[in-house]
N, C-alpha and C positions, 0 to 999 in steps of 0.2 A: 548614037550611043555604041554601035556595034564597034566603031572605030576606035573607040579609047580602050586603052591598052591598061588594066589595073596594073599597080606595083606592090600589091600585096596579095596574101595567098586566101586570107580570111577575114570574115564580118564576123565583128561580136554581135551576139545575139541580144546582148543588154545594150550596145550602143545603138544598134536598129531600132530596138523599144523605144529609145529617149526622142530619136530621129520620128519615130511614127508618130509620138506624142503630140508634135507640132506641124506634120507635114500635111497640108492640104493639098491633094493632087488637082484639085480643083481649081487652085489658086497658082498659077505657075508663076507668078508675079514676088511670090513669097521664097520661091527657091534661090538660093544663093546660087551663083555660077561655080562651077567645078574648076579646079586648077590644074591648067595642063604645061607640059613641056615635049616640045620634040626629041627623040631619043633616037637617034640615026634616021629611018623613015616610019618611025612611029610615033603616034600622039598618046604620050602616056598621062595617066593621072598622077599629081603629085601630091592630091590632097580629096577629100569628098566620097571616098569610095562606098562609106556606109549610106549617103545620102542620092549616089547613084544607083544601088541597089533597091533602094527605097522607091526611088521614080521608076526603075524597070517593075518592081513587085507590083507598081498601082497601076503598069500599062504604058507609061510613057515609053516614045522610041528615041526621043530626043531630050536632050539638057542643054541648058546654057554653059558656057565655057569660058573659060580666058586663060590668056598667055602668061603664066607664071614666070615674072621677072626676078625674082628672088636668085640669090647665088646660091645653090646645092649642089651636094654630093652628087653628081652625076655618076661617078663610078658604081656609088652603093645603089642606086636607083637600075642601074644595067644590071647588076647583081640581081635584084629583085624581080626585075622583070626575066631574066635568066630562067628564075627559080618558079616564076609564073608559066612560062612555055613548058619549062618540065612537067609540071602539074596539070596541063592542059587549061590555064588561066589566060584568054585571050580578050577577055570584053566582058561588061558587066552580067551579061546572062551567065558566062560560067561561073563566074564570082559568088552570085546570087544562090550555086549549089552547093557553097561552103558558108554557110552561117553556122557557129558554133557557139555554144554558151560562153561568157564571158572569161571563165575561168580556164576552159579549154584554148581560147584565143590568147589571152595571156601566155599558158604554157608554149602553145604551137609557135605562134608567130612574133611575139616579144622575144623569147628564148630564141629562136633562129636568129633574129636581127642581132642580138648582144653576140652570138657567135661571129657572126660577120664583122662587127667590131673588132672582138679578140683576135681573130684570126688576120685583119688588115696589118 
C-alpha cells in the first residue's frame, strides 16, 4: 500500500462511513481491487481511495490492485498528483490523515477539481 500514490487530497467521512458498513477486514476476498495506472515512475490510484483508507485503518498493509485500462485524462491526474505532492499526500497513510466531513469534502475537493476544469 505504501507505493500507491493517491490522486485526491481528501476522504469524505460520509463515504468512509458507507464503506465501513460493508467492509469486513477478516474477509479480504470481499475487497474489490483498486484501479491503478502508471504515471511516470509512480503507481497512482485512479479509484478506490476511500476503500484503501478503510483497509489502512483496519491494519492492512497490502490491497489487491489491477491495471486500469480505461482511457483517462492523464493530464488531470498529473495535476491531482502534483497537488498531493504539494500537500504531502504520498500514500494512503497520508490520505487517512485528511478525512473531512462530506460537506467539507465537497467544498474542498470538488471545488478544486472544477477550478481545474475551468482553467484548462
